[in-house]
C-alpha positions as a Markdown table, in Angstrom:
| # | Residue | x | y | z |
|---|---|---|---|---|
| 1 | Met | 192.1 | 223.4 | 202.2 |
| 2 | Ile | 192.2 | 220.1 | 200.4 |
| 3 | Ile | 193.1 | 218.5 | 203.7 |
| 4 | Lys | 189.8 | 219.9 | 205.2 |
| 5 | Ile | 187.8 | 218.5 | 202.3 |
| 6 | Val | 189.5 | 215.1 | 202.5 |
| 7 | Phe | 188.9 | 214.9 | 206.3 |
| 8 | Ile | 185.3 | 216.0 | 206.0 |
| 9 | Gly | 184.8 | 213.6 | 203.1 |
| 10 | Ile | 186.2 | 210.6 | 205.0 |
| 11 | Cys | 184.0 | 211.5 | 208.0 |
| 12 | Val | 181.0 | 211.7 | 205.8 |
| 13 | Cys | 181.8 | 208.2 | 204.4 |
| 14 | Ile | 182.1 | 206.8 | 207.9 |
| 15 | Leu | 178.8 | 208.5 | 209.0 |
| 16 | Asn | 177.1 | 207.2 | 205.8 |
| 17 | Ile | 178.2 | 203.7 | 206.6 |
| 18 | Leu | 176.8 | 203.9 | 210.1 |
| 19 | Leu | 173.6 | 205.6 | 208.9 |
| 20 | Arg | 173.0 | 203.2 | 206.1 |
| 21 | Glu | 172.4 | 200.4 | 208.6 |
| 22 | Tyr | 169.9 | 202.2 | 210.8 |
| 23 | Lys | 168.5 | 205.4 | 209.1 |
| 24 | Ser | 169.2 | 205.1 | 205.4 |
| 25 | Pro | 167.3 | 208.3 | 204.3 |
| 26 | Phe | 169.6 | 210.5 | 206.4 |
| 27 | Thr | 172.6 | 209.7 | 204.2 |
| 28 | Val | 171.1 | 212.0 | 201.5 |
| 29 | Ile | 171.0 | 214.9 | 204.1 |
| 30 | Val | 174.6 | 214.2 | 205.2 |
| 31 | Asn | 175.7 | 214.2 | 201.5 |
| 32 | Ala | 173.9 | 217.5 | 200.9 |
| 33 | Phe | 175.6 | 219.2 | 203.8 |
| 34 | Phe | 179.0 | 217.8 | 202.5 |
| 35 | Ile | 178.4 | 219.2 | 199.0 |
| 36 | Ile | 177.4 | 222.6 | 200.5 |
| 37 | Ser | 180.5 | 222.8 | 202.6 |
| 38 | Val | 182.8 | 221.8 | 199.7 |
| 39 | Val | 181.3 | 224.4 | 197.5 |
| 40 | Thr | 181.7 | 227.0 | 200.2 |
| 41 | Leu | 185.4 | 226.1 | 200.7 |
| 42 | Ile | 186.0 | 226.2 | 196.9 |
| 43 | Phe | 184.4 | 229.7 | 196.5 |
| 44 | Asp | 186.6 | 231.0 | 199.3 |
| 45 | Ser | 189.7 | 229.8 | 197.4 |
| 46 | Ala | 188.3 | 231.0 | 194.1 |
| 47 | Ser | 188.3 | 234.6 | 195.4 |
| 48 | Asp | 192.0 | 234.4 | 195.9 |
| 49 | Ala | 192.4 | 233.2 | 192.3 |
| 50 | Val | 190.4 | 236.2 | 191.0 |
| 51 | Ser | 192.7 | 238.6 | 192.9 |
| 52 | Thr | 195.7 | 236.8 | 191.5 |
| 53 | Leu | 194.3 | 237.2 | 188.0 |
| 54 | Lys | 193.8 | 241.0 | 188.7 |
| 55 | Asp | 197.4 | 241.3 | 189.7 |
| 56 | Leu | 198.7 | 239.2 | 186.9 |
| 57 | Leu | 200.7 | 241.8 | 185.1 |
| 58 | Asn | 202.3 | 243.2 | 188.4 |
| 59 | Ile | 203.6 | 239.9 | 189.8 |
| 60 | Thr | 207.0 | 238.5 | 188.8 |
| 61 | Ser | 207.5 | 234.8 | 189.2 |
| 62 | Ser | 210.7 | 233.1 | 190.3 |
| 63 | Ser | 211.9 | 229.5 | 190.0 |
| 64 | Gly | 211.5 | 229.0 | 193.8 |
| 65 | Lys | 207.9 | 230.0 | 193.6 |
| 66 | Met | 207.4 | 227.5 | 190.7 |
| 67 | Ile | 208.9 | 224.6 | 192.6 |
| 68 | Thr | 206.8 | 225.3 | 195.7 |
| 69 | Cys | 203.7 | 225.4 | 193.5 |
| 70 | Leu | 204.7 | 222.1 | 191.9 |
| 71 | Tyr | 205.1 | 220.4 | 195.3 |
| 72 | Lys | 201.7 | 221.8 | 196.5 |
| 73 | Cys | 200.0 | 220.6 | 193.3 |
| 74 | Ala | 201.5 | 217.1 | 193.7 |
| 75 | Ala | 200.3 | 216.9 | 197.3 |
| 76 | Val | 196.8 | 218.0 | 196.2 |
| 77 | Cys | 196.7 | 215.3 | 193.5 |
| 78 | Ile | 197.8 | 212.6 | 195.9 |
| 79 | Leu | 195.5 | 213.5 | 198.7 |
| 80 | Ser | 192.4 | 213.9 | 196.6 |
| 81 | Lys | 193.0 | 210.7 | 194.7 |
| 82 | Leu | 193.6 | 208.8 | 198.0 |
| 83 | Ala | 190.4 | 210.2 | 199.5 |
| 84 | Thr | 188.4 | 209.6 | 196.3 |
| 85 | Asp | 189.5 | 205.9 | 196.2 |
| 86 | Ile | 188.6 | 205.4 | 199.9 |
| 87 | Cys | 185.2 | 207.0 | 199.5 |
| 88 | Lys | 184.4 | 205.0 | 196.3 |
| 89 | Glu | 185.6 | 201.7 | 197.8 |
| 90 | Ser | 183.3 | 202.3 | 200.9 |
| 91 | Gly | 180.3 | 202.7 | 198.6 |
| 92 | Asn | 180.1 | 206.5 | 198.7 |
| 93 | Ser | 180.9 | 207.3 | 195.1 |
| 94 | Ser | 179.1 | 210.6 | 195.2 |
| 95 | Val | 181.3 | 211.8 | 198.0 |
| 96 | Gly | 184.3 | 210.6 | 196.2 |
| 97 | Asp | 183.3 | 212.4 | 193.0 |
| 98 | Ile | 182.9 | 215.7 | 195.0 |
| 99 | Ile | 186.4 | 215.2 | 196.5 |
| 100 | Asp | 187.8 | 214.5 | 193.1 |
| 101 | Phe | 186.1 | 217.6 | 191.7 |
| 102 | Ala | 187.3 | 219.8 | 194.6 |
| 103 | Gly | 190.8 | 218.5 | 194.1 |
| 104 | Arg | 190.7 | 219.4 | 190.4 |
| 105 | Ile | 189.4 | 222.9 | 191.1 |
| 106 | Met | 192.1 | 223.4 | 193.8 |
| 107 | Leu | 194.8 | 222.2 | 191.4 |
| 108 | Leu | 193.7 | 224.8 | 188.8 |
| 109 | Ile | 193.7 | 227.5 | 191.5 |
| 110 | Met | 197.1 | 226.5 | 192.7 |
| 111 | Ala | 198.6 | 226.4 | 189.2 |
| 112 | Met | 198.1 | 230.2 | 188.8 |
| 113 | Pro | 201.9 | 230.9 | 188.9 |
| 114 | Phe | 202.3 | 228.6 | 185.9 |
| 115 | Ile | 199.5 | 230.3 | 184.1 |
| 116 | Glu | 201.0 | 233.7 | 184.9 |
| 117 | Thr | 204.4 | 232.6 | 183.5 |
| 118 | Ile | 202.8 | 231.4 | 180.3 |
| 119 | Ile | 200.8 | 234.6 | 179.8 |
| 120 | Lys | 203.9 | 236.7 | 180.4 |
| 121 | Thr | 206.0 | 234.7 | 178.0 |
| 122 | Ala | 203.3 | 234.9 | 175.4 |
| 123 | Gly | 203.2 | 238.7 | 176.0 |
| 124 | Ala | 206.9 | 239.0 | 175.5 |
| 125 | Phe | 206.8 | 237.2 | 172.2 |
| 126 | Val | 204.0 | 239.5 | 171.0 |
| 127 | Lys | 206.0 | 242.7 | 171.7 |
């Protein structure tokens, strides 16, 4: 999903650069549509996180699952930082900030296996 957000964000930056020269007020509309689309994508992923939290006590984690999660989280960090920097350098800091925010939310959602392990470990110490 972060790839979708990054791709849309870079397209919005290019469109804003083109619109800035001819029809500057339309850049606000393009940015608004971008924000709406990112929020929609984040809410779709957040529903998966909620279902993961519901199944928290029933899921067992393995080291392979943790390594895969770690690689995915690293890829999200790199892609969102790259896209944020591109957007900010092109003068679209608001689009870059939205991509950065979306990357942080996605990172939190993708880190659920780590959170599960911490909660299970804390529960084992309490017993």
